[in-house]
C-alpha positions, -999 to +999 in steps of 0.1 A: +056+180+056+083+201+068+081+223+036+046+232+041+051+243+079+080+265+067+057+282+042+027+286+069+052+300+095+057+333+079+022+339+068+009+332+105+026+364+118+015+398+105+039+413+080+048+450+079+064+469+051+098+462+068+095+426+059+097+436+021+125+460+022+147+433+007+122+416-014+136+403-047+105+417-066+118+454-072+084+468-072+074+456-039+109+466-025+102+502-039+069+505-023+086+491+011+112+519+006+086+545+000+066+533+033+100+536+050+103+573+038+068+581+048+066+602+079+045+583+107+019+611+109+012+607+073+008+569+077-015+576+106-036+602+085-040+578+057-050+547+081-077+572+097-090+582+066-092+546+053-110+537+085-137+565+085-135+570+048-174+568+043-183+591+073-157+617+061-171+618+027-207+623+040-198+651+060-179+668+031-210+662+008-233+676+035-209+709+039-209+711+000-249+709+002-253+734+028-228+759+011-246+757-020-277+762-005-267+792+014-251+806-019-282+802-040-301+823-012-278+852-016-287+880-037-273+882-073-249+911-063-238+891-034-232+861-056-213+881-081-190+894-053-183+858-041-178+847-076-152+876-083-133+867-051-131+830-060-117+841-095-089+863-078-082+835-053-077+811-081-056+835-102-034+842-072-031+804-067-021+798-106+004+828-104+019+812-074+020+779-089+035+792-122+062+811-102+071+779-082+074+759-116+099+786-128+118+788-098+121+749-098+130+748-137+158+775-130+172+755-101+172+724-121+189+740-149+214+758-127+223+724-112+227+708-144+252+735-157+274+731-125 
C-alpha cells in the first residue's frame, strides 16, 4: 500500500518542465532544457495562441477574405501594380535570405579554419 501512495503523490501536484530537467529519458530531458531556454514572453505567446487558436484563425480567415474581395474589386491595372509590388517584395526577401545564408556559411567556415 505504501508503494501505491508514493506513486500517487507526485501525480497529485501539477508538474512543470522543471520536474523533468533531470529525467532519465534523454528526449524528455532535452524537451525540458528547451523549455528552460525559451524566454518567458515566447511561452506566454504560445499559451495565448493555444487558448485562443480558433478565434485567431477565424479572424485571419476573415481578413484574408476581405483582402481578396477588395483586390478583386480593383481594376486590372491596379491589380497588376499590386502584383508587381508583391513580386518585388518577395525578390528582396529572397535576396536578403540568400545573403544571410551565405554570411552564416562564411562564418561557419571561418570558425572551422581557426
